[in-house]
Every structure is written in C-alpha cells, then in structure tokens.
N, C-alpha and C positions, 0 to 999 in steps of 0.2 A: 608407563607406570613408574612412579618415583621410587628411589631406593633410599634406605636408611644408611647413611654414611657417617662413620665415626672417624673424626680427625683427632688423633691422639698425639699431642705435641710435647716433646721432651721438656722436662721441668727445669727451668733455670735455677741455679743454686743461689740462695739468698745471702751470700757473704760479701756482696759488693755489686756495683752497677754492672750492667751487661755491655759488651762491646760489639762492634759490627761483625766480628767473626762468629759470635754466638748466634745472632739473628740470621746470619746467612745459612746456618745449618738447620735450626729448628723453626725460625720465625717466618720469614718471607715465603719459603716454599710451601709451608702448610697453609698459609693464608691464600696464596694464589690458587692452590688446589681447592680449598674450601669455597672460595668465592665462585669459582667456575662451577663446582657441583651444585651450589645453590642456584646459579643462573640457569642451569639445565633442568631445574625443578626437583632436585633431590633434597631429602630431609637430612640436613647436616647437623651433627653435634660435635663441636670443636671444643676440646677441653684441655686444661693443663693448670699449672699453678707454680708457686715458688716452692722449691725443695729446701726444707728448713731444719733438718735434723743432722746429727753426726758431729764428730770431733772438729772438722773444719769450721763449723759455726762457732764452737767454743773457743777455738784458737783466735779467730777474728774478733770475737766478743772481748776476749782478754786484751787484745791489742788496742781496742777502742774504749776500754773501760766500761763495757756494757754487759748485761746478762745475755745469755743466748736468745731469750725471747725478745729482748729489746733490740738486739741486732737484727733478728729476723723481721721484726716489725718495721724497722728502719728501711731495710733494703727491699722488702716486699713492696712498699709504697713507691720506691724509686723505680723498680722494675715494672710495676703496674702502669705507672705514668709513661714510661718509655714505650711499652708495647701498645698502649693506647695511642700515643703519638704516631707510631708507625702504621697504625690502622689495622692491627691484627684482630680479626673479627671472631674472637672467642665467644662461645655461648656461656662458658664459665671459665674464668681464670681465677683460681682460688689459692690454697696453700695447704701444706701437709701438717699444720699444727691445729687442725680443726677436730672437733669431736667426731664428726662423720668419718674423717679419714682414719682416726684411731680405731673406730668401731669396725670399719671395713677391713683394715689391715689385720686386726686381731681375728676376725671371722675367717678370713682366708687362711691365716696361719693355722687355726684350729681344724679347718678342712684338710690341710696338708698333714697335720699331725694325726688326725683320725684315719686317713688313708695310708699312713705309714711312709710318707715321703720326706719326713724330717726325723732326725735322730740326734742324740747327745753324744758328744765325744770330748775328751780332754785334748786340748791343743796348746801349742806354744803361742802366747800372745805377746805382741810388741808393746812395751811400756816405755814412756819417756822417763829417764832417770831424774830429770830436773823437776817434773811436775807430778809424776806418779800416775798420769793419765794414759789410757790406751792410745796408741798411735794407729789410726786407720791404715788399712793396707796401702792405700794410694799415697800415704804420707811417709812410707818407707821406700827408700830407693837403694839399689845396689846392683851387683853384677848378676845377670841371668845365668843360672846354673846349666842351662840348656844350650844357649847360643853364644854366651859370653858378652852380650851387650851390657855396657857399663851403667846404663841409666834405666834399667828395668824397674818397674813398680812392684810393690808387694802383692798386687792382685793379678797382674799380667805383664808380659813383656811386649812392648809395642813393636819390637823388632821381629820376633819370631811368632808372636800371637798366642803363645802358650799361657794358660792360667798358672799362677804361682801363689805361694804363701810367703809372707814376709820372712819366715824362718828358713825358706829355701835359698834366699839371696846370699851371695857371697859379699862380704864387706858391706853389710847393711848400715844405713845412716838415715837419720831423720831429715826429711825435707824442710821441717820447720826451723831447726837450729843446727843441723849437721851432727848432732851427737849420736853416739852409737846406742841403739835401743837395747833394753833388757828384754829377755824372753822368759816369761813365766808360765807355768801351767795354769790353765783356766778351763772351765767346762762351758761348752757352747752348743747350741743347736746348729745342725748342718742340714742343708738341702741335699738330698741324695740324688744328685744329677745323673749318676750312672743308671739309676732306675728309670730314666727316660730315654735311654739310648735308642731303643727300637721305635718308640712312639715319636720321638723328635725326628729321627732319621726318616721315618715314613712320611711325616708331615712335610719336612723340608724337601723331599723328593717331588712334592706336588707344586713347589713354588717356582716354577720354571720361568715366570715372567718378571721375577725380581731383577733389580740392577745386578749385573755380574759381580761387582765388588762385594756386595752384601751377601749374595748367595754363596760365593766361594769362601768367604771368611766364616760364615755360619756353618757351612758343611765341614770345614776343617776342624772347627771347635767341637762339633757334634761327634767327631770321630775319636775324641780324647776327653771325655767328660770325667770330672772329678768332683767329689763332694765339696760344697762351698758353705762356709760359715754364714749364718744368718742372724747371729746375735753378737753383741759386743759389750765390753765392760765400760760403761759410761752411764751418766745420769740424765742425758738429754736425748729423748727419743720415745718411741712407742713401747710401753711395757710388754713383757711376754705374758700372755693371758693364761698362765697355768699356775696351779698351786705350787708354792715353793720357789717360783720364779717371779711371780707378780709382786711379791713383797720385797724382793731384792732391789734396793735402790740403785745398784750399780750394774744391772743387767737390762739391756734394751735391744729391741730388734734393730738389726743393722740398717743404716740409712739407705743402702742400695735396694734392700728388700722392700722397705716401706714406700720408697719413691715410685717404683714401677707400678705398685698397686694403686697409685694416685689416679691413674686413668679411670679406673673403676670407681674409686671413691668420689672423684670430681663429678662423674656422671650421676652417681647416686645423690650427691649434694644438689646438683642442678635440678634433678627431678623433685627432690623434697622441697625445693624453693618454688616449685610450680604447683599447678592444680592436681597433678597426678604423681604421687610419690613413686609409682612403679614405672614411670615413663622411660626410665633408663633401659629397661629390658628390651625395648624395640631395637636398640643398637647393640645389645650384648648377648641376648639369648635367642633372637630370631636368626636361624641359619642363613637366611637370604641377605642379611645386613652385611655391609662391608666395613672393614676397619683398616685404616692407614696410619702408620706410626712414623713421625718425622723427627730426625735428630742428626747430629754430626757423627762422623764415623767412629769416634771414641766410645759411642754408646751402642754399637752394633751388637756386642755380646749380650748386653742386658735385654735387648728387644728381640733378637732373633733366636736366642737360646734360653736365657733365664726366665724371662716373662712367659714365653710359651710353655716352659716346664711348669711354672707356677700354675698356669691356667689348666694344663693337663692334669696336674696333681689335684687341684681343686675339683676338677670335673670327674675325678676317679678314672681318668683315661690314660694314666701312665702305664708302664710295663707291669706294675703290680695290680692294676685295676683299682677298685674302690667304688665309692658312690659320690654323687655331686654334693657339694656343700650347700650352704643356705642360699647361695646366689643362683643355683641351678647350673645347667651346662652353659658355660661361657664360650663365646667365639674366640678363636685364635686370630692373629693378625692376617689380613688379606695381603698386605705388603708392608715391608719395612723400608721406608724411603730415607736412605742415609746419604747425606752430602759429605764431601771431603772437607779439608780445612781451607779456610781463607787465611792467607799468610801475608806477611810483609817482608819483602826481600828474602823469600824462601824460608822464613822462620814463623812459627806460630805467634799470634798476638800474646804478649806477656805484660801483665800489669806490673810485675816486679822489675822488669827490665825497662819499663816505660814505653814499650812499643805497643801502644793500645789506642784505639779510637773509640771512645764511648758513644753509645747510641744517642744519649742526651745532647752531646756537643754536635754531633752530625745533624740531628734534626733541627737544632736551633739555627744552624748556619745554612742548611740546604733543603730543609723540608723532607717529608717522607718519600715522595714518589721517585725522586732521583736515586735515592738509595735502593728502594725496592726494584727499580729498573736495572740498576747496576748488578744487583745480586742475581736477578733472573737471567740477565743476558751474559754476564761475565763472571758469575759466581762459581763456586766449587762443586758443581753438580756431579761431575764424574771424575774429577781429579783435583788435587791441591791447586789453588789459583792465587797468584799474588795480587793483592790490592795495591794499585798505584794511583796517585792523584792525577797523573797524566791521563790514564785510561778513564778515570771517572770524569774528568773535564771533557775529554774527547767525546764520550758517549752522551754526556749531558748536552753539550753544545751542538754536535752534529746530528745526533739521532733524535733527542727529545726537543731541542729548540729549533734547529734548522729544518728537520724533516717533519716531525709530527706537529710541533707548535706552529710552524710556518704554514702547513697545509690548513690547519684549523683557522688560523688568523686570516689568511688571504681569501679563503673560500667564503667565510662569513662576512668579512669586510666588504668584498665586492657585491655580495647579495644585498647587504645592508645599504650600501651606497647607491646601487642601481635600482633596487626594487623595494627595499625596506622590509622584505619578508622572504620566506622561502618561495622561490619562483616556480612557475608552472612550466613543465617541459612540453615541447612540441617537436614532432618529427625527429626522434632520436636516430643517431647514426650507428654504424657498426662499432666505432670507437667508444661511444657511450655504452653500448650493450656489453662490449668486451670487458670494460672496467667494472661495470655493475656485476657481471657474472663472476669475475675474479674475486670481488669482495664477498659475494654470497658463498662462493666455494670455500672461502677462508674459514667459515664456521665449522665445516666438517674437518678440515685439515688441522686448524689450531685446536679445536675441541678434542680431536682424537689424540693429539700430543699432550694436552693438559690432563686428559683422563689417565694417561700413562706417566704423568709426572716428568715429561720431557720439556722443561721450562725454557731452556735455551732455544730449542727448535721452535717452540710455540711462539715465543716473543719475536723470533726472527721472521716467521711467517706473517705475523701480524704487521710487522714493520715493512715487509715486502709489499703489502697492499698499500701502505702509506706512500712508499716510493713510486708505485704505479700511478697513484692518484696525483702526486706532484708532477710526474712526467706528463700525464694527461693534460693537466692545466697548462703546462709549458707548451705543449704541442698545440692545444686548441686555442690558446690566447684569447680568453673571453674579454679581456680589457681592450681588444682591438675590434670588438663586434658592435660598436655603437650604431652602425647602420643596419644591423641585423639583430634586433633585440630578442627575437624568438630563439635564434641559435644561441645567443649569449645566455639567455635564461635556461635553456636546456643544458648547456655546459655547467652552469652554476648549480642547477638542480642535481645533476649527476654527481658533481663534486661533493655537494652537501650530503647526499645519500651515502656516499662512500665515507665521508667524515663520520656520520652516525654509525655506520657498520664498523669502521675501524675503531671507533671509540668503544663499542661493545666488545670487540676482540681484545682491546687493551685494558678493559675494566679490571680484570683480576690482577693485573700488574700495577695499574695506575688508578686506584679507586678514587683518590682525592681529586686529581685533575679530570677524571671521567665525569665527576659531578659538575665541574666547571664547564666542560664541553656540552654536557646535557643542558645546562642553563643558557649557554651561549647560543645553542640551537633553538632557544625559545621554550625549552622544557621547564616544568615546575615540579616540585616535590622531590623526594629522595630517589636518586638514581642508584647510588652505591652507598649503602648504610655503613656507618662507622661505629666502632665500639665505644662504650662509655664506662666511666668509673663510677661504681655505686658502693656506698658504705652499707654493709649488711650486718645484721645481728647474728652472732653465733647460734647455731641450731640447738646446741647443748649449752654447757657452761663455758664461759669465756668472753673475752672482749670482742667488740665489733671489729671489722676489718674491711679493706677495700677489695672489690672484685672487678674484673672486666666482664662485661656482658653487652648485649645489644638486641635491638628489635630488627632483625635482618629480614623478616617476612614483609616489612613495609617497603622494601626497595623495589624499584621498577625495572632494574636491569634484568634482562632475560636473554638467553643465548639464541640468537637468530637475527635475521635482517628484518627490521620493522620499517615500513614506508614512512618517510618524513611527511609532515603535514603541510600541504601546499597552502600558502597564505599566512602561515604562522609568523608573527612579527619578529624581526631580528634587530638587535641593538649592535652597537660597535663593540667588538670583542676586546678583552684585555689579553696581554701576552700570557701564554700558557706556562712557558718555562723561560726564566731569565738566563741569558748566556753568561757563563763564568769567564773570569779573566784567564786567558791562556797561561799567564805566568803562575797561576795557582797550581798548575800541573807539575811545576818543578819541585816544590817543597810542601805544598798544601797550605792551609791557613796557619796563622801564628800559633794557635793552640795545639796543632797536630804534631806528633813526634816526627822528627826527621830521621829516616832510616835509609842508609845507603848500603849497596851490596858490598 
C-alpha cells in the first residue's frame, strides 16, 4: 500500500544566486529521497519556494537600485532555473509573495491568537541609525552574554546554541555597515514558546530515529524555551491580520514566521492549481501520512522547535489546549533531516569573501549528476565536510567515469558488436547467479538506507554492485569467448542485467545519466522525469511568476529488478561521463575561487 509522503524543502532566500553549499543541505538530499519514494510507489508531494520577505531583501534591493519586489523577482527566476538544471523534482516550487501564502500565514496566525499562544509585549528593537530601519536579529552581531563568543547573532549563539535577543548582546554592531544600533521601545507580537514546553518535550521524546545531531540540538533547545517575537517594524512582508495592526504600514509578520508556514501554503497552492483544491489534506491531516523536512543545520531550531510549536498551537494541542484552526489538525514532522555545512578549507562558503561556487557556474561546466553524486557520497550528511576540487575530480574520474561509465560502455558495446541486441543466456554458472543475486539484494539494502536518509551508505552500496560487475567481466573475459558464443552471450546478458539493476539503484542520485543508460539499453520513453519551469498566473491579484513542477507519474523507473528484454536492439553507446583533467584538482576551473588552508 502506498503512503502519502510530504517532502518539505527549506526555502532558499531570494537575495542572490545559490551556491553549492546551499544545495548540499536542502536540495540534493531532498530530491534523492523523493525520487526513491516515488520509485517504490509512494505518493510524494515535494514543495518549497523562494523566501522573499524581510530586511535582508530590502538591504540587497537598495544595493542594486531595485525595489524589494523587483529584487525578489530577479533572484526567484535565477534560483528556479538553477534548481531545474540540477534536476530537483518539485511538485511545486513557488514563492512567499503570493496571495495564497499571505492568506495561509494570516489564517495560521489567527488560530494561534485565538488559542492564546501569541501575546503583545513592548520590547527593545534594534534600529539602524543611518537608515532608520529595523535591523533583523540576524543582522546584529556581538558578544554572547552567556558564553562570551564574540560573533553571536541577535537571534542565537552558534557557539552555545542559546536563543538571544539583540539587546542581550554585549558590544552589538550591525553586520551591514558595522555601526552601533539604536535600541528603541516598540510593541510586537510574541510566540509564547514556554507554553509548548510539555507538548514539545513529549513529542520530541518519540523522535528516537532522528539523526543524533538534530535530536540532541532540539532537545537542548526545548529545555530552555523563551518567547520569540513574530512581528517586526518594516513595510515589506505579510501584514498582521488584526484591527489596529493591519492598518499600520510599518508592522509586518517576521520573515522567519511566514517562511516556515510556506510548506503549508505551497501545498495549498499546489492543490488549488489542480482539479481538487482540498488535495493537500492527504499530506497534512491524514495521520498515516509522513512528513520529512530537509535543510542545513542552521535551520534546525526553526524546524524542530518553532514550526512544531506553530503546528501544535494551530491544532490547539499546546500546553494551554485550544481548538484547531481552519486547516484542521495538521501533522507534525516525521523527521527533520538536517545536513551539516559544506565548507572550503574549513570555512563556510562566503559571497562577501569571494569563497563561493555558484550552482549556475558548476552546472555549466560539469552538468548536474557529477555534483549530485559528490554531494551524496562526500557531502556534509553527518559532519562539516570540505569541498575540494581534488576530491571532486577523483570521484568523477574513478567512480563515475572509470567504474560506472566503463561498466555501461563496455557491456553494451560488446553486446552491440557481437550480437546487435540483448543476447540470450544459456547454461548460467554459479558466478553468473552470484552476481545477479548480489544485484537483486541491493534493492533491499540500498532502499532501506534511502528510506532512512543514509545517502552516503546507500550510494556506496550501489557502487559496490558496480564494482562486483566490473570484476565479473574482468574474470569472465567475454572478449576471449569467440569460440564459445553461448558462454559469451550468457556473460553479456548477465552483465547487462546488472547494468539495468545498477542503473535503477543509482537513479535517485543520477537521474539524468539514468535516462541515458535506459536509452542505451534500448529503452524508450521517460525513465527518470525531470522538473520543468512553467509561468503561472497569480491565483489572486498580482503578476505571473515562474514555478518548478513536473509530471513525475509518467516516469518508468520503479524500485526492483526488471528482467531485460532478450533481442532488444542495441546501438553503440556514448560515454556516460567525461573524465576531467587531473590538473583541475589543484585549483579548479578559472572561474572558481582559489582557497588555500
């Protein structure tokens, strides 16, 4: 029986193009998982979009001489194109400046307000002296009052993990221009996080299968919950839907609050664009549905504490009780799948320091599957991982080109040359049976790992089958069997069957080249469907905009061993992966930053 699986992918911020560190956290892992779950027959809904509100958008818009909306439009299109090029199979990749998003955010806020989980309080807000604008918490930096870390942010300290307010910091300074902010009294709505202490704690105690880093971090945060502001003094964002606040042109819901609600609003928008506007409920209100959230580790607090608290409050299931809002009782996350950071020479990618590799540049030079494979096999799944050109070149040349590409090329080439089609096997030997059994067993092993988001182990197991097949060909030497065509054909049939099985195992990681292998084996039609960019009309008032979506039900890829068709014509295959110049591993291409330890 198929399951309804929600893949909720962190929303990239629309203040610039995305780099490979970003997609190693939210992008590739979520797509590998989603493609696998579709292949086993589950009904997947993969949603996200560009995060477009908040002061950082205003700051970047000023720098580029644009309005906030113009800046969001500009980078929304850049990001959509990059994610499409990478092959991320969203059912809907939208944006937070839609009328549907505004409506859903305001409805959820009203449910929290009705149930008593938000309250007003006068607080000290950070203001830029030079512009008069509110400085968002993350744009204020200073010394942590708890551990003394000198680069703590105004929302939390990355060193000790404690939540902070900008006014708590010692020696606060603006990260925009270094000036000392002014702190003025202002009234805001706060999310009453302490009112979820028991309900959050009880729920977290059931999350025993989460990644240890996520569960430990979330549990520590849940033990020290503090109210958190959910409004800000600025004119770019979702208005507060209450009398006396709605009319205030300088009061908006905080960007972090509206962005996490985007998972729900994107699902609602997806349903409204289809034949059944209530279809989203299958993934959100059915208790048997599963929900997986993918992001980098800097977003753990929002997805393991704050978003579950918002859901509990909307459901009337916090410590104070209440009744469900207009959405009914919504499901909490099944798992928060957080990756660590992809770094360069031990430091985070930094646009300001010039240590950044943009997705656009990488795809133009190397294509999508080499990057997808690197992230899956050598990415920051469980710990911070350094990206080096040497490691990228090594994995591309020795694993993708020499191992996998070579297996595909020589198996199909020999069958094409000697038979012209997939040959018929006769009198299989123990060696043939052992290889076929190992390939079939790989579906349970690799599938079990992918279901638990263990991408490194899963890709390693898939490549182990490839190594066994290459060793089998070397041992059986079909090129020396001219005087025994029956044995030669049996060897080649066995090898081609394992090529097909291995291609299925690798499809979640390498969907573009998987299509090539499918066609090289004589297959027709769509094996691994790709996302497409569509220009859509706003459902309410507003301009049209591009979204990512796709017809993934049309693909043929399914999880399991499918017998190859004897006699299917075969052509001469093209190389699957081009080998890279080993010298590229020293400094990377000319456009790449040179970073030395």
